[in-house]
N, CA, C and O atoms as a GROMACS GRO file, in nm:
protein
  412
    1MET      N    1   0.085  -0.119   0.000
    1MET     CA    2   0.000   0.000   0.000
    1MET      C    3   0.090   0.125   0.000
    1MET      O    4   0.200   0.124   0.053
    2ILE      N    5   0.038   0.231  -0.061
    2ILE     CA    6   0.107   0.360  -0.060
    2ILE      C    7   0.012   0.466  -0.007
    2ILE      O    8  -0.110   0.447  -0.008
    3SER      N    9   0.067   0.577   0.041
    3SER     CA   10  -0.014   0.688   0.092
    3SER      C   11  -0.022   0.797  -0.013
    3SER      O   12   0.079   0.838  -0.070
    4ILE      N   13  -0.144   0.845  -0.038
    4ILE     CA   14  -0.167   0.958  -0.127
    4ILE      C   15  -0.258   1.056  -0.054
    4ILE      O   16  -0.316   1.022   0.050
    5TYR      N   17  -0.270   1.175  -0.107
    5TYR     CA   18  -0.366   1.273  -0.057
    5TYR      C   19  -0.481   1.276  -0.156
    5TYR      O   20  -0.461   1.304  -0.274
    6LEU      N   21  -0.601   1.249  -0.109
    6LEU     CA   22  -0.720   1.249  -0.194
    6LEU      C   23  -0.817   1.351  -0.139
    6LEU      O   24  -0.874   1.332  -0.031
    7ASN      N   25  -0.836   1.460  -0.213
    7ASN     CA   26  -0.920   1.570  -0.169
    7ASN      C   27  -0.882   1.617  -0.029
    7ASN      O   28  -0.967   1.646   0.054
    8GLY      N   29  -0.750   1.623  -0.005
    8GLY     CA   30  -0.698   1.674   0.120
    8GLY      C   31  -0.682   1.572   0.231
    8GLY      O   32  -0.622   1.602   0.334
    9ASP      N   33  -0.736   1.452   0.213
    9ASP     CA   34  -0.727   1.347   0.315
    9ASP      C   35  -0.620   1.245   0.277
    9ASP      O   36  -0.605   1.210   0.160
   10VAL      N   37  -0.545   1.198   0.376
   10VAL     CA   38  -0.447   1.092   0.350
   10VAL      C   39  -0.522   0.961   0.332
   10VAL      O   40  -0.608   0.925   0.413
   11ARG      N   41  -0.489   0.889   0.225
   11ARG     CA   42  -0.553   0.761   0.194
   11ARG      C   43  -0.446   0.657   0.164
   11ARG      O   44  -0.345   0.688   0.101
   12GLU      N   45  -0.469   0.536   0.209
   12GLU     CA   46  -0.383   0.422   0.173
   12GLU      C   47  -0.450   0.352   0.055
   12GLU      O   48  -0.566   0.314   0.063
   13VAL      N   49  -0.375   0.335  -0.054
   13VAL     CA   50  -0.428   0.269  -0.173
   13VAL      C   51  -0.326   0.166  -0.220
   13VAL      O   52  -0.208   0.177  -0.187
   14PRO      N   53  -0.369   0.067  -0.296
   14PRO     CA   54  -0.275  -0.033  -0.348
   14PRO      C   55  -0.170   0.030  -0.438
   14PRO      O   56  -0.195   0.130  -0.505
   15GLU      N   57  -0.051  -0.030  -0.438
   15GLU     CA   58   0.056   0.016  -0.526
   15GLU      C   59   0.021  -0.013  -0.672
   15GLU      O   60  -0.063  -0.098  -0.701
   16ALA      N   61   0.086   0.058  -0.762
   16ALA     CA   62   0.079   0.037  -0.907
   16ALA      C   63  -0.059   0.063  -0.967
   16ALA      O   64  -0.090   0.011  -1.074
   17LEU      N   65  -0.142   0.144  -0.900
   17LEU     CA   66  -0.270   0.180  -0.960
   17LEU      C   67  -0.249   0.292  -1.062
   17LEU      O   68  -0.163   0.378  -1.044
   18THR      N   69  -0.327   0.289  -1.167
   18THR     CA   70  -0.335   0.402  -1.258
   18THR      C   71  -0.454   0.487  -1.213
   18THR      O   72  -0.531   0.444  -1.127
   19LEU      N   73  -0.468   0.605  -1.270
   19LEU     CA   74  -0.586   0.685  -1.236
   19LEU      C   75  -0.714   0.611  -1.271
   19LEU      O   76  -0.812   0.617  -1.195
   20ALA      N   77  -0.716   0.542  -1.384
   20ALA     CA   78  -0.836   0.467  -1.424
   20ALA      C   79  -0.868   0.358  -1.323
   20ALA      O   80  -0.984   0.342  -1.283
   21SER      N   81  -0.766   0.282  -1.281
   21SER     CA   82  -0.793   0.174  -1.185
   21SER      C   83  -0.824   0.229  -1.046
   21SER      O   84  -0.895   0.164  -0.969
   22LEU      N   85  -0.771   0.347  -1.011
   22LEU     CA   86  -0.804   0.410  -0.884
   22LEU      C   87  -0.952   0.447  -0.880
   22LEU      O   88  -1.018   0.428  -0.778
   23MET      N   89  -1.004   0.500  -0.990
   23MET     CA   90  -1.147   0.535  -0.995
   23MET      C   91  -1.232   0.410  -0.973
   23MET      O   92  -1.333   0.415  -0.903
   24ASP      N   93  -1.192   0.298  -1.034
   24ASP     CA   94  -1.262   0.171  -1.012
   24ASP      C   95  -1.251   0.128  -0.866
   24ASP      O   96  -1.351   0.088  -0.805
   25TRP      N   97  -1.130   0.135  -0.809
   25TRP     CA   98  -1.107   0.092  -0.672
   25TRP      C   99  -1.189   0.175  -0.573
   25TRP      O  100  -1.240   0.123  -0.474
   26LEU      N  101  -1.202   0.306  -0.602
   26LEU     CA  102  -1.281   0.395  -0.517
   26LEU      C  103  -1.431   0.390  -0.548
   26LEU      O  104  -1.512   0.450  -0.477
   27GLN      N  105  -1.466   0.318  -0.653
   27GLN     CA  106  -1.605   0.305  -0.698
   27GLN      C  107  -1.666   0.442  -0.731
   27GLN      O  108  -1.779   0.472  -0.694
   28LEU      N  109  -1.588   0.522  -0.802
   28LEU     CA  110  -1.635   0.653  -0.846
   28LEU      C  111  -1.674   0.646  -0.993
   28LEU      O  112  -1.614   0.570  -1.069
   29PRO      N  113  -1.774   0.723  -1.034
   29PRO     CA  114  -1.819   0.720  -1.173
   29PRO      C  115  -1.720   0.793  -1.265
   29PRO      O  116  -1.731   0.914  -1.284
   30ALA      N  117  -1.627   0.720  -1.321
   30ALA     CA  118  -1.519   0.780  -1.400
   30ALA      C  119  -1.569   0.866  -1.516
   30ALA      O  120  -1.499   0.958  -1.559
   31ASP      N  121  -1.686   0.837  -1.566
   31ASP     CA  122  -1.738   0.915  -1.679
   31ASP      C  123  -1.794   1.050  -1.636
   31ASP      O  124  -1.833   1.130  -1.721
   32ARG      N  125  -1.800   1.077  -1.505
   32ARG     CA  126  -1.860   1.202  -1.456
   32ARG      C  127  -1.768   1.282  -1.364
   32ARG      O  128  -1.814   1.372  -1.295
   33VAL      N  129  -1.639   1.250  -1.362
   33VAL     CA  130  -1.548   1.322  -1.273
   33VAL      C  131  -1.430   1.379  -1.350
   33VAL      O  132  -1.399   1.336  -1.461
   34ALA      N  133  -1.366   1.477  -1.289
   34ALA     CA  134  -1.240   1.532  -1.339
   34ALA      C  135  -1.136   1.507  -1.230
   34ALA      O  136  -1.167   1.508  -1.112
   35VAL      N  137  -1.011   1.484  -1.272
   35VAL     CA  138  -0.904   1.453  -1.178
   35VAL      C  139  -0.788   1.549  -1.198
   35VAL      O  140  -0.741   1.571  -1.310
   36GLU      N  141  -0.742   1.605  -1.086
   36GLU     CA  142  -0.621   1.686  -1.085
   36GLU      C  143  -0.517   1.607  -1.006
   36GLU      O  144  -0.544   1.561  -0.895
   37ARG      N  145  -0.399   1.593  -1.063
   37ARG     CA  146  -0.288   1.522  -0.996
   37ARG      C  147  -0.171   1.618  -0.983
   37ARG      O  148  -0.117   1.666  -1.082
   38ASN      N  149  -0.133   1.644  -0.859
   38ASN     CA  150  -0.021   1.733  -0.830
   38ASN      C  151  -0.034   1.867  -0.905
   38ASN      O  152   0.059   1.913  -0.970
   39LEU      N  153  -0.153   1.926  -0.893
   39LEU     CA  154  -0.187   2.058  -0.946
   39LEU      C  155  -0.203   2.062  -1.099
   39LEU      O  156  -0.209   2.172  -1.156
   40GLU      N  157  -0.209   1.948  -1.166
   40GLU     CA  158  -0.232   1.945  -1.310
   40GLU      C  159  -0.352   1.858  -1.342
   40GLU      O  160  -0.361   1.744  -1.295
   41VAL      N  161  -0.444   1.910  -1.421
   41VAL     CA  162  -0.559   1.831  -1.462
   41VAL      C  163  -0.511   1.724  -1.559
   41VAL      O  164  -0.437   1.753  -1.653
   42VAL      N  165  -0.554   1.601  -1.536
   42VAL     CA  166  -0.514   1.490  -1.622
   42VAL      C  167  -0.629   1.458  -1.716
   42VAL      O  168  -0.738   1.422  -1.671
   43PRO      N  169  -0.608   1.471  -1.848
   43PRO     CA  170  -0.714   1.436  -1.943
   43PRO      C  171  -0.755   1.289  -1.927
   43PRO      O  172  -0.672   1.202  -1.902
   44ARG      N  173  -0.882   1.263  -1.942
   44ARG     CA  174  -0.936   1.128  -1.924
   44ARG      C  175  -0.864   1.026  -2.013
   44ARG      O  176  -0.846   0.912  -1.971
   45ASN      N  177  -0.824   1.064  -2.132
   45ASN     CA  178  -0.758   0.969  -2.223
   45ASN      C  179  -0.618   0.931  -2.176
   45ASN      O  180  -0.555   0.844  -2.236
   46ARG      N  181  -0.566   0.996  -2.069
   46ARG     CA  182  -0.435   0.960  -2.013
   46ARG      C  183  -0.446   0.888  -1.879
   46ARG      O  184  -0.343   0.851  -1.821
   47TRP      N  185  -0.566   0.868  -1.828
   47TRP     CA  186  -0.584   0.802  -1.699
   47TRP      C  187  -0.524   0.662  -1.695
   47TRP      O  188  -0.461   0.625  -1.596
   48SER      N  189  -0.540   0.585  -1.800
   48SER     CA  190  -0.492   0.446  -1.799
   48SER      C  191  -0.340   0.437  -1.807
   48SER      O  192  -0.283   0.331  -1.779
   49GLU      N  193  -0.272   0.544  -1.844
   49GLU     CA  194  -0.125   0.543  -1.851
   49GLU      C  195  -0.060   0.625  -1.739
   49GLU      O  196   0.062   0.632  -1.730
   50THR      N  197  -0.141   0.686  -1.653
   50THR     CA  198  -0.090   0.768  -1.543
   50THR      C  199  -0.089   0.687  -1.414
   50THR      O  200  -0.195   0.661  -1.356
   51THR      N  201   0.030   0.647  -1.369
   51THR     CA  202   0.044   0.565  -1.249
   51THR      C  203   0.050   0.654  -1.125
   51THR      O  204   0.119   0.756  -1.124
   52ILE      N  205  -0.023   0.615  -1.022
   52ILE     CA  206  -0.025   0.687  -0.895
   52ILE      C  207   0.102   0.652  -0.818
   52ILE      O  208   0.141   0.536  -0.810
   53ALA      N  209   0.165   0.754  -0.760
   53ALA     CA  210   0.286   0.734  -0.679
   53ALA      C  211   0.260   0.780  -0.536
   53ALA      O  212   0.174   0.865  -0.512
   54GLY      N  213   0.334   0.725  -0.442
   54GLY     CA  214   0.322   0.766  -0.304
   54GLY      C  215   0.343   0.916  -0.290
   54GLY      O  216   0.435   0.972  -0.351
   55GLY      N  217   0.258   0.982  -0.212
   55GLY     CA  218   0.269   1.126  -0.192
   55GLY      C  219   0.194   1.210  -0.294
   55GLY      O  220   0.186   1.332  -0.279
   56ASP      N  221   0.139   1.146  -0.400
   56ASP     CA  222   0.062   1.222  -0.499
   56ASP      C  223  -0.054   1.293  -0.430
   56ASP      O  224  -0.112   1.242  -0.334
   57ARG      N  225  -0.086   1.411  -0.481
   57ARG     CA  226  -0.200   1.488  -0.431
   57ARG      C  227  -0.305   1.490  -0.542
   57ARG      O  228  -0.285   1.549  -0.648
   58LEU      N  229  -0.417   1.426  -0.514
   58LEU     CA  230  -0.525   1.415  -0.612
   58LEU      C  231  -0.647   1.490  -0.565
   58LEU      O  232  -0.682   1.486  -0.447
   59GLU      N  233  -0.711   1.559  -0.657
   59GLU     CA  234  -0.841   1.620  -0.633
   59GLU      C  235  -0.935   1.560  -0.735
   59GLU      O  236  -0.909   1.563  -0.855
   60VAL      N  237  -1.045   1.504  -0.687
   60VAL     CA  238  -1.146   1.443  -0.774
   60VAL      C  239  -1.274   1.520  -0.754
   60VAL      O  240  -1.327   1.526  -0.643
   61VAL      N  241  -1.326   1.579  -0.862
   61VAL     CA  242  -1.451   1.656  -0.852
   61VAL      C  243  -1.552   1.606  -0.953
   61VAL      O  244  -1.517   1.554  -1.059
   62HIS      N  245  -1.677   1.623  -0.918
   62HIS     CA  246  -1.789   1.583  -1.002
   62HIS      C  247  -1.879   1.704  -1.018
   62HIS      O  248  -1.935   1.753  -0.920
   63PHE      N  249  -1.893   1.752  -1.140
   63PHE     CA  250  -1.980   1.865  -1.166
   63PHE      C  251  -2.123   1.815  -1.172
   63PHE      O  252  -2.157   1.731  -1.256
   64VAL      N  253  -2.207   1.866  -1.084
   64VAL     CA  254  -2.343   1.816  -1.074
   64VAL      C  255  -2.448   1.914  -1.123
   64VAL      O  256  -2.566   1.880  -1.128
   65GLY      N  257  -2.409   2.032  -1.157
   65GLY     CA  258  -2.511   2.125  -1.205
   65GLY      C  259  -2.451   2.261  -1.231
   65GLY      O  260  -2.331   2.282  -1.218
   66GLY      N  261  -2.534   2.348  -1.268
   66GLY     CA  262  -2.491   2.484  -1.295
   66GLY      C  263  -2.605   2.558  -1.359
   66GLY      O  264  -2.712   2.502  -1.382
   67GLY      N  265  -2.582   2.679  -1.388
   67GLY     CA  266  -2.686   2.758  -1.450
   67GLY      C  267  -2.635   2.897  -1.476
   67GLY      O  268  -2.524   2.932  -1.437
   68TYR      N  269  -2.716   2.974  -1.540
   68TYR     CA  270  -2.679   3.110  -1.574
   68TYR      C  271  -2.757   3.206  -1.488
   68TYR      O  272  -2.878   3.192  -1.470
   69GLU      N  273  -2.687   3.303  -1.435
   69GLU     CA  274  -2.751   3.410  -1.359
   69GLU      C  275  -2.697   3.541  -1.413
   69GLU      O  276  -2.576   3.557  -1.426
   70ASP      N  277  -2.786   3.634  -1.445
   70ASP     CA  278  -2.746   3.762  -1.505
   70ASP      C  279  -2.698   3.858  -1.396
   70ASP      O  280  -2.773   3.894  -1.306
   71PHE      N  281  -2.572   3.898  -1.406
   71PHE     CA  282  -2.514   3.994  -1.312
   71PHE      C  283  -2.494   4.130  -1.378
   71PHE      O  284  -2.414   4.211  -1.329
   72SER      N  285  -2.564   4.158  -1.488
   72SER     CA  286  -2.541   4.283  -1.560
   72SER      C  287  -2.570   4.405  -1.476
   72SER      O  288  -2.510   4.510  -1.496
   73SER      N  289  -2.662   4.395  -1.381
   73SER     CA  290  -2.691   4.509  -1.294
   73SER      C  291  -2.573   4.542  -1.204
   73SER      O  292  -2.564   4.652  -1.149
   74GLN      N  293  -2.481   4.445  -1.188
   74GLN     CA  294  -2.362   4.466  -1.106
   74GLN      C  295  -2.239   4.495  -1.193
   74GLN      O  296  -2.126   4.499  -1.143
   75GLY      N  297  -2.262   4.516  -1.322
   75GLY     CA  298  -2.151   4.552  -1.410
   75GLY      C  299  -2.077   4.437  -1.474
   75GLY      O  300  -1.976   4.458  -1.540
   76CYS      N  301  -2.126   4.315  -1.457
   76CYS     CA  302  -2.061   4.202  -1.521
   76CYS      C  303  -2.162   4.091  -1.545
   76CYS      O  304  -2.274   4.096  -1.494
   77VAL      N  305  -2.123   3.992  -1.620
   77VAL     CA  306  -2.207   3.875  -1.643
   77VAL      C  307  -2.134   3.754  -1.589
   77VAL      O  308  -2.012   3.757  -1.575
   78GLY      N  309  -2.207   3.648  -1.557
   78GLY     CA  310  -2.142   3.529  -1.505
   78GLY      C  311  -2.240   3.416  -1.489
   78GLY      O  312  -2.354   3.426  -1.533
   79SER      N  313  -2.196   3.312  -1.426
   79SER     CA  314  -2.284   3.198  -1.405
   79SER      C  315  -2.260   3.141  -1.267
   79SER      O  316  -2.156   3.164  -1.206
   80LEU      N  317  -2.357   3.067  -1.219
   80LEU     CA  318  -2.346   2.999  -1.091
   80LEU      C  319  -2.318   2.853  -1.120
   80LEU      O  320  -2.397   2.787  -1.188
   81ILE      N  321  -2.207   2.802  -1.070
   81ILE     CA  322  -2.167   2.665  -1.097
   81ILE      C  323  -2.167   2.588  -0.966
   81ILE      O  324  -2.110   2.634  -0.867
   82THR      N  325  -2.230   2.472  -0.965
   82THR     CA  326  -2.230   2.387  -0.847
   82THR      C  327  -2.131   2.274  -0.870
   82THR      O  328  -2.138   2.205  -0.972
   83VAL      N  329  -2.041   2.255  -0.776
   83VAL     CA  330  -1.941   2.149  -0.786
   83VAL      C  331  -1.959   2.056  -0.668
   83VAL      O  332  -1.965   2.101  -0.554
   84LYS      N  333  -1.967   1.927  -0.693
   84LYS     CA  334  -1.974   1.828  -0.586
   84LYS      C  335  -1.836   1.767  -0.570
   84LYS      O  336  -1.781   1.712  -0.666
   85CYS      N  337  -1.780   1.777  -0.451
   85CYS     CA  338  -1.646   1.725  -0.423
   85CYS      C  339  -1.659   1.588  -0.360
   85CYS      O  340  -1.729   1.572  -0.260
   86PHE      N  341  -1.592   1.490  -0.416
   86PHE     CA  342  -1.589   1.358  -0.354
   86PHE      C  343  -1.482   1.358  -0.246
   86PHE      O  344  -1.363   1.373  -0.276
   87SER      N  345  -1.521   1.342  -0.124
   87SER     CA  346  -1.429   1.332  -0.012
   87SER      C  347  -1.453   1.198   0.054
   87SER      O  348  -1.567   1.152   0.062
   88ILE      N  349  -1.348   1.136   0.101
   88ILE     CA  350  -1.362   1.004   0.161
   88ILE      C  351  -1.440   1.014   0.292
   88ILE      O  352  -1.522   0.927   0.321
   89ARG      N  353  -1.415   1.119   0.371
   89ARG     CA  354  -1.486   1.135   0.498
   89ARG      C  355  -1.632   1.176   0.479
   89ARG      O  356  -1.721   1.124   0.546
   90SER      N  357  -1.655   1.267   0.388
   90SER     CA  358  -1.791   1.314   0.363
   90SER      C  359  -1.797   1.369   0.223
   90SER      O  360  -1.695   1.396   0.160
   91ARG      N  361  -1.916   1.386   0.176
   91ARG     CA  362  -1.933   1.448   0.045
   91ARG      C  363  -1.994   1.584   0.068
   91ARG      O  364  -2.084   1.600   0.151
   92CYS      N  365  -1.947   1.682  -0.005
   92CYS     CA  366  -1.996   1.818   0.016
   92CYS      C  367  -2.031   1.880  -0.118
   92CYS      O  368  -1.973   1.844  -0.220
   93ALA      N  369  -2.124   1.970  -0.116
   93ALA     CA  370  -2.158   2.047  -0.236
   93ALA      C  371  -2.115   2.190  -0.211
   93ALA      O  372  -2.141   2.247  -0.105
   94ARG      N  373  -2.050   2.247  -0.307
   94ARG     CA  374  -2.005   2.386  -0.297
   94ARG      C  375  -2.056   2.462  -0.418
   94ARG      O  376  -2.064   2.407  -0.528
   95ARG      N  377  -2.089   2.587  -0.397
   95ARG     CA  378  -2.132   2.672  -0.507
   95ARG      C  379  -2.028   2.780  -0.530
   95ARG      O  380  -1.980   2.843  -0.436
   96PHE      N  381  -1.994   2.800  -0.656
   96PHE     CA  382  -1.899   2.903  -0.692
   96PHE      C  383  -1.968   2.997  -0.790
   96PHE      O  384  -2.031   2.952  -0.886
   97ARG      N  385  -1.957   3.125  -0.768
   97ARG     CA  386  -2.010   3.224  -0.862
   97ARG      C  387  -1.892   3.273  -0.945
   97ARG      O  388  -1.794   3.324  -0.891
   98VAL      N  389  -1.903   3.256  -1.074
   98VAL     CA  390  -1.793   3.292  -1.164
   98VAL      C  391  -1.838   3.409  -1.250
   98VAL      O  392  -1.930   3.396  -1.330
   99ALA      N  393  -1.773   3.521  -1.233
   99ALA     CA  394  -1.802   3.638  -1.317
   99ALA      C  395  -1.707   3.635  -1.436
   99ALA      O  396  -1.586   3.615  -1.420
  100THR      N  397  -1.760   3.654  -1.554
  100THR     CA  398  -1.675   3.653  -1.672
  100THR      C  399  -1.616   3.792  -1.692
  100THR      O  400  -1.538   3.837  -1.607
  101LYS      N  401  -1.648   3.861  -1.796
  101LYS     CA  402  -1.589   3.992  -1.821
  101LYS      C  403  -1.690   4.104  -1.793
  101LYS      O  404  -1.810   4.079  -1.790
  102PRO      N  405  -1.642   4.226  -1.772
  102PRO     CA  406  -1.735   4.336  -1.748
  102PRO      C  407  -1.831   4.355  -1.865
  102PRO      O  408  -1.794   4.334  -1.980
  103ALA      N  409  -1.954   4.393  -1.833
  103ALA     CA  410  -2.057   4.412  -1.938
  103ALA      C  411  -2.031   4.540  -2.015
  103ALA      O  412  -2.106   4.573  -2.107
   0.00000   0.00000   0.00000
């Protein structure tokens, strides 16, 4: 077993896992998540060739919704994005308001 950081929590996982096999091992829906490894987003087509190493820092997120909200009265436009974070201890939903460019 090796130790990695998964969404900020230390986790023990089997050695020689790839990102694809880690998603299976964690029973996460690989077709609905994005993975960041050591501050770099890993494209899904590279998951099967990306081997997890001890000390890796992984963030796994699942986008569960979003929508458009008009902020033109505040001088800009943007959208409200809901992100669901998979955490081993608990699952949490966070909302982020993203303003694009000034109107």
